[in-house]
C-alpha positions as CSV (number, residue, x, y, z in Angstrom):
1,M,-4.9,32.6,-32.2
2,D,-1.8,31.8,-30.2
3,A,-0.6,28.3,-31.1
4,G,0.3,27.6,-27.5
5,T,-3.4,27.9,-26.5
6,A,-4.9,25.9,-29.4
7,D,-7.3,23.2,-28.3
8,S,-6.6,20.1,-30.4
9,A,-5.7,16.5,-30.0
10,P,-2.0,15.6,-29.6
11,T,-0.2,14.7,-32.7
12,E,1.1,11.2,-33.3
13,A,4.6,12.3,-32.6
14,E,3.6,14.0,-29.4
15,Q,1.9,10.7,-28.3
16,R,5.0,8.7,-29.1
17,Q,7.1,11.1,-27.1
18,L,4.7,10.9,-24.2
19,E,4.9,7.0,-24.2
20,K,8.7,7.3,-24.4
21,L,8.8,9.6,-21.4
22,K,6.4,7.4,-19.4
23,R,8.7,4.4,-20.0
24,Q,11.8,6.3,-19.0
25,S,10.2,7.7,-15.9
26,G,8.8,4.3,-14.9
27,E,12.3,2.9,-15.3
28,L,13.9,5.6,-13.2
29,I,11.2,5.4,-10.5
30,G,11.9,1.6,-10.3
31,R,15.6,2.1,-10.1
32,W,15.1,4.7,-7.2
33,D,12.7,2.3,-5.4
34,Q,15.3,-0.4,-5.7
35,L,18.1,1.8,-4.4
36,Q,16.0,2.9,-1.4
37,R,15.2,-0.7,-0.5
38,G,18.6,-2.1,-1.1
39,D,21.8,0.0,-0.8
40,L,20.3,3.0,1.0
41,A,18.5,0.8,3.5
42,T,21.7,-1.2,4.2
43,F,23.6,2.0,4.6
44,Q,21.1,3.5,7.0
45,K,21.1,0.3,9.0
46,M,24.9,0.5,9.2
47,T,24.9,4.1,10.4
48,I,22.4,3.2,13.2
49,E,24.3,0.1,14.3
50,G,27.6,2.2,14.3
51,S,26.0,5.1,16.1
52,L,27.0,7.3,13.1
53,S,25.4,10.5,12.0
54,T,23.2,10.2,9.0
55,V,24.0,11.8,5.7
56,V,21.7,14.8,4.9
57,V,21.6,15.9,1.3
58,P,19.9,19.3,1.1
59,P,17.4,20.0,-1.6
60,A,18.7,21.5,-4.9
61,G,19.3,25.2,-4.5
62,R,19.5,25.1,-0.8
63,A,22.8,26.3,0.7
64,T,24.7,23.7,2.7
65,E,24.9,26.1,5.7
66,D,21.1,26.1,5.7
67,A,21.0,22.3,5.8
68,I,19.3,20.5,8.6
69,P,22.0,19.4,11.1
70,A,22.8,15.7,11.5
71,H,21.4,13.9,14.6
């Protein structure tokens, strides 16, 4: 039997790692939400008030020449 297809309960070490990753992801999501509501929202408001183009960051792996043009 291939160990990668074994059907068994996670080990204690695997459970601890999962909990650690859940905490880390929760913290990072919280920081991202805070950034969006704070600094990023303020920046977007400033660009609108100043009639400036918005900053577009293309997804990872997408070439900048393929990026969506600023409005």
